[in-house]
N, C-alpha and C positions, 0 to 999 in steps of 0.2 A: 722278915717282913719286907724289906725294901727290893727283894728281886722276885717277887710275886707275879711276874708278868707273862702274858700270853706267848706259848712257844713260838708263835710267827714270828715275834721280833728277834728272839735270841740269838740268831746267827748277827746278828746286826747289830747288837749293844751288848750282847754278853761280856764281852771283854772289858766295858765298862766296870763291871762289878770287881773286879780284882784292883782296879787300880787304888793305888792312896788314898786320892781325894773320896772315893765313893766309901769305901771303910770310915775314912773319917766323918763322912756325911751318915753313915750309916749310927754310928756311936751317938752324933748328935741328935739325930731325929728319935730316936729310942730314948735318948734322956728328957727330951722335950716333951715327949706323948706321955711320957712318966711322970712327968714334975708339972706339967702346966696342960690344961685343955687346950688343942691344936684341932686345925680342920687342914682338910676334909678325915671322918673316921680313918684308922690305918687301913680299912679292907678297900677304902676306895681310891688311894693315893695314885696307884696305877690306870686307874678307871678308862683315860685317856687312851692307854694301848690297850689295855683289855675290853674296851667297847669297840674299837678298830683294829683288828687285825691288821698286820705290815701288809699284806697283798691285797687289801681292801682300798687302801688310802691312794683318794683322788682328789682331795682338798685338805689342807691344812690352816687351821685358823690358832694363830698364837696371840695368847695372853701374857700377862707379868705375873700375878698373885692370886692366889684361891681369895674368895670373899672370906673374910674372918666374922662374921656374925655368924651366931649359934642358928645351925642346921641349915646354913646357905649349902657349902662349899660340898660339891659332889664328887670331885677329880676332874671334871670338864673344865675347861675355862667358858668364861660368859654363863654357865649354864646354873640354876639352884632344884634343889630337889622340889617335887611336887607340892603345892601348897603354901609354898614359900613367896612371898611379896617378892614380884621383880624388881631387881637393882637399876638404878638409871641407866646405867648401859645398856644393860639387857632389852631394857624398856624401848630404847632409840633403835636398838638393832631389829626389832620387830617391829616398829615402824617403818624403817626404811626398806623392810620386807615387805611390809604392807602397801609404801607409797611404791615399791620399784615393781612387784611383781601380782599385786592385788590379793596377796596372801591375806587373809582375815588374823587378825590378831590373836594371839594361842591363850587359853588358859593356862597351860602348864608352860613354866618357864626350865623344863629339865629338857636340855638339848639330849639325850641319848638318841632319840629318833634321829639325829644329824649323824653321830656318832655310826650308827649301825648303817648307815648308806653310805659310809667312807669318807668320814669327814673326822680328821684327827683335831680335837679341840683341847690344845697342849698349852697348857701356863709352863712360863719359862721356871719358876720357881713352883714346886709341886705340893707343898706344907705351908701353915701358917699357924703363928701362935693366935689364940683367940683375942680379937679386938686388938691386934697390934698388926697393921698393914706393914708389909713388909718385911717383919722380925726374923722370917727365916732365908731370906735374899744374901748371896756371897757367902754361902756355905758350902755349895757344892752342886747343887741342884743346876742352876746354870750350866755349867759344865758337860752335865748328865743330858739337860734337853737340847743341848746346843749339838751332840754326838746323835740325837734321835732324828734331828733337821738336816743333820748332813746324810745321816742314813738312806731317809727317805728321796733325799736330792740325788744321791749316787745311784739308787737301787731301783726306783720307781722310775716310772716314765709318763710325761705330760698330768702331772699335778699342779692344780691351782693352789699358790700360796696367799693368802688373804692376810695383809700385814697392815694392821689398824694403829695407827700413832707412831711418835718416834721412836721409843722403844723396839717395837716390833719391826719397823724398817730397818733397822741395823742389823735385822737379821740375814737382810738379804745378801749379806758377802758369804752365809755360809750356803747359799742356793744358786745351783747350775741355772740361771736365767736361760740359756740356749734351750735347753730341753724342758723347761716348765714354764707356766705363766704366772706371774707375781703381777697380784692386784692391791694397790696402795690406799690409803683414804687416811681422813684424820679419825682419832681414838673415837669411839660411840660414847665418851662420858660426856655429861652435858656441857663441861666445861668447853670442851674442842667443838660438840654439835651444835651448841646455841652461837657457835662463832661462823657456822658456816661450813665445817671442815668436814661433816659428816655427812649429813642427808643429800641425797642427790648422787653419792657417789654409785651407785648401779652395780655395785662389786657382786651383788646375789645372780643380777639378770647376765651380768658379763663371766661368771665362773661359768653357770649352765650353757651360755653361749659355747665356751672354749671345748666343755667335756663333751657337748653334740657332737660339735665339729671333729673332733676325736674319736666317736664312736664309743663315748662312754654314758654311762646311763647320768641324766641330770639328777640334782639332789631337789627332794621335795623339803624347801626351806619353811 
């Protein structure tokens, strides 16, 4: 279950699968999915990697934990399935894009369209028990996703890393800031956004400006 990852990633992270922490994580996740309702569905746990292949990564967005409500999480950070009400953080993301780029607020909160353009939408923890935020934290996922971030930093060129909020900003230590662009902001959650730490960050505009300057395709946010 936990090694169903697109082949483009395997040269860079396959060694993680053989480490003791990942074997323990696999045992834990199997038990959790057998004994409790967990999200996202098993086949979507690695959606971030499977929808954005390694050689296509040009932007990385780092989230913390999957949504824990029924039908929300689809394996992409901040993203929800089609037809699902947009959570507050996603609402604020779309509002900032609307303000920053003049892009109309979208009907669907499914960010797969970003992933297909080279945006790696990576939560630090890839699974969660229903209605129990943070329930799968510190079980090994963070070690694995840190390895993913380090692999992108070491083996890709001129990637934009979007670090929103205190948790994501700590990941800067994993990133080679000499070869990549790091953009930071407060978290898009209402608590942060309403204090003035999110709106007006221009991260989406600045990301595209950097990609364009490097001769890369910009993102249709």
